C-alpha positions in Angstrom: 2.0 28.9 3.8 0.9 26.7 7.4 -2.3 28.3 8.5 -1.4 28.4 12.7 -5.1 28.2 15.1 -4.1 30.5 18.3 -4.8 27.4 20.5 -3.4 23.8 19.5 -6.0 21.4 18.2 -6.8 18.5 19.9 -5.8 15.8 18.6 -8.2 12.3 19.8 -5.4 9.3 18.8 -4.1 6.1 19.1 -1.2 4.7 17.1 -3.3 3.0 14.3 -3.4 3.2 10.5 -6.4 5.7 11.2 -4.6 7.7 13.7 -2.0 8.0 11.8 -3.8 9.5 9.0 -4.4 13.0 11.2 -1.3 12.9 13.2 0.7 12.8 10.0 -1.7 15.3 8.4 -0.7 18.2 11.2 2.3 17.6 10.9 2.7 18.2 7.1 0.2 21.3 7.6 2.9 22.6 10.7 -0.8 22.8 12.7 -0.2 23.1 16.7 -2.1 20.0 18.3 -2.1 18.4 21.6 -2.5 14.4 21.7 -5.6 13.1 24.0 -4.7 9.2 24.6 -7.9 7.4 23.5 -6.7 3.7 24.5 -9.0 1.6 22.4 -7.8 -1.7 23.7 -8.8 -0.4 27.4 -12.1 0.7 25.8 -11.5 4.3 26.3 -13.6 5.1 23.2 -16.4 4.4 25.2 -16.3 7.4 27.8 -19.2 9.7 27.9 -16.3 12.6 27.1 -15.0 10.9 23.9 -18.6 10.1 22.4 -19.7 13.8 23.2 -17.5 14.3 20.1 -17.3 10.8 17.9 -20.8 8.8 18.4 -19.4 6.1 16.2 -17.3 5.5 19.3 -14.5 5.4 17.2 -10.9 7.4 16.9 -9.8 9.6 15.4 -11.9 12.7 16.1 -10.5 16.4 16.9 -11.2 19.6 18.4 -10.5 22.8 16.7 -11.1 25.7 19.5 -10.3 28.0 16.2 -13.2 26.3 14.0 -15.2 28.3 11.6 -16.0 31.9 12.6 -13.9 31.6 15.3 -15.8 28.9 17.1 -14.9 25.3 18.3 -15.6 22.6 16.8 -15.1 19.2 16.7 -14.7 16.7 13.9 -15.0 12.9 13.8 -14.7 10.1 11.2 -10.7 10.4 9.6 -11.8 10.9 5.8 -13.6 14.1 7.2 -11.1 15.5 9.1 -8.7 15.5 6.3 -11.1 17.1 4.7 -11.8 19.8 7.1 -8.0 20.4 7.9 -7.5 20.4 4.1 -9.7 23.1 3.6 -8.5 24.7 6.7 -5.3 25.6 5.9 -5.6 25.3 1.8 -3.0 22.5 1.9 -3.3 19.0 0.3 -6.3 19.7 -1.0 -6.7 21.3 -3.9 -9.6 24.0 -4.6 -9.5 23.3 -8.0 -12.9 21.6 -8.7 -11.1 19.1 -11.0 -8.4 18.2 -9.0 -10.6 18.3 -5.7 -12.6 15.5 -7.4 -9.2 13.0 -7.9 -8.7 13.8 -4.4 -12.3 12.5 -3.0 -12.5 9.7 -5.3 -9.3 8.1 -4.0 -9.8 9.2 -0.4 -13.5 7.7 -0.5 -11.6 4.1 -2.3 -9.7 4.0 1.0 -12.6 4.6 3.8 -14.6 2.4 1.7 -12.9 -0.3 0.5 -8.8 -0.3 0.7 -9.4 0.1 5.1 -11.9 -2.3 5.3 -11.0 -4.6 3.6 -7.7 -5.1 5.1 -8.8 -4.2 8.5 -10.9 -7.6 7.7 -7.5 -9.3 6.2 -5.9 -8.2 9.5 -8.7 -9.7 11.7 -8.9 -13.3 10.2 -5.2 -13.8 9.8 -4.0 -12.5 12.7 -6.7 -12.2 15.6 -9.1 -14.3 15.1 -9.1 -17.4 17.7 -10.2 -19.7 15.1 -8.6 -19.5 11.9 -11.4 -19.8 8.8 -10.0 -20.2 5.9 -12.6 -19.1 3.7 -12.7 -15.7 5.2 -8.5 -15.6 5.2 -8.5 -16.3 1.7 -11.6 -14.1 0.7 -9.9 -11.2 2.3 -6.3 -12.0 1.7 -7.5 -12.2 -1.7 -8.9 -9.0 -2.0 -6.5 -7.2 -0.4 -4.4 -8.2 -3.5 -6.5 -6.7 -5.6 -6.9 -3.4 -4.2 -3.5 -3.2 -4.2 -3.2 -4.2 -7.8 -5.3 -1.4 -8.2 -3.2 1.3 -6.7 -0.2 -0.4 -8.2 -2.0 0.3 -11.7 -2.9 4.3 -10.5 0.8 4.5 -9.5 2.4 3.4 -12.7 2.5 6.4 -14.7 2.1 9.0 -11.2 3.8 9.7 -8.5 1.3 10.0 -6.2 -2.4 9.1 -6.4 -4.2 12.4 -7.0 -2.0 14.3 -8.7 -0.2 16.5 -6.2 1.1 15.1 -2.6 -2.3 14.9 -0.6 -4.4 13.8 1.7 -5.5 10.9 -0.6 -1.8 9.5 0.0 -2.0 10.1 3.5 -5.1 8.1 4.3 -3.7 5.0 2.2 -0.2 5.0 3.7 -0.9 3.6 7.2 -2.7 0.7 5.7 -0.5 -0.1 2.9 3.0 0.2 5.2 1.5 -2.8 6.8 1.6 -4.9 3.2 3.3 -7.9 4.7 0.6 -8.4 8.2 -2.1 -8.9 5.1 -0.3 -11.7 3.3 1.3 -9.5 0.4 4.6 -9.7 -1.5 5.3 -6.1 -1.9 7.5 -6.9 -4.9 4.4 -7.7 -7.2 3.8 -4.4 -6.5 6.4 -2.0 -7.6 4.6 1.0 -8.3 3.5 1.2 -4.3 6.7 0.0 -3.3 8.2 3.3 -4.6 5.4 5.5 -3.4 5.7 3.9 -0.3 9.5 4.5 0.0 8.9 8.2 -1.0 6.0 8.9 1.6 8.1 6.9 4.4 11.3 9.2 3.6 9.4 12.4 4.6 10.0 14.1 7.5 6.4 14.8 9.0 5.0 11.5 7.6 8.0 10.3 10.1 7.0 12.7 12.8 3.5 11.9 12.4 4.3 8.0 12.7 6.2 8.6 15.8 3.4 10.3 17.8 2.7 7.4 21.1 4.7 4.9 19.2 6.0 3.3 22.5 1.8 2.6 23.1 1.2 0.6 19.9 1.9 -3.0 21.7 0.5 -1.9 25.0 -2.8 -4.0 24.4 -1.8 -7.4 23.7 -5.0 -8.1 20.7 -4.6 -11.7 21.4 -5.9 -11.4 25.3 -9.4 -12.4 25.5 -10.3 -9.3 27.6 -9.5 -6.5 24.3 -10.7 -8.7 21.8 -13.9 -8.5 23.8 -13.4 -4.4 23.8 -12.3 -4.6 20.4 -14.2 -7.1 19.0 -17.5 -7.8 20.5 -19.0 -4.8 20.6 -22.4 -4.3 21.0 -25.1 -1.2 20.9 -25.5 0.1 23.9 
């Protein structure tokens, strides 16, 4: 049974694969939450208010008014947020150590490899002002390898780490964009079956719908937007 705080969790969010992880988890857990839009194309991630809770100037982040000991807590980094919410609710993050290790393995696989590599694939295939064949081939091929790893993992199981978990939620948002990554989902039938299963879940649909109308509000090929997103330097 979901555990509900007295006050809604603040979700600092924009509709991207990393943002979707948390909106999906909140919907799956039945936790009340309010959304604070962080328009990354306009530079909201650099505001002092946001940096106070997410010093890496990346969304998503949350503020839970009912944190440990009943005191507020802020959490940044999507993987850390998923783990926190899993521990808070006892949902989608097993307490058994062996089962939890499996979830952590695939969560970290997504955080350290699947997400960053697919993000670079998006960048060089779609957004880079110059087409760099070596970079396109390098990241498209690595993306293909990672889909192969995921496909093999799902060949004999419904979800990546036993029961449906935060690991599936973390991977989903990136995997559902396979066509933008130069991949043919027909090559990965087990991934396709898994995607279809997850995308049919009502909570996943609700999580993906959060601020969906804003997703195309920034033209990522606009030089001014690219300067914000891709030209960030130490401040």
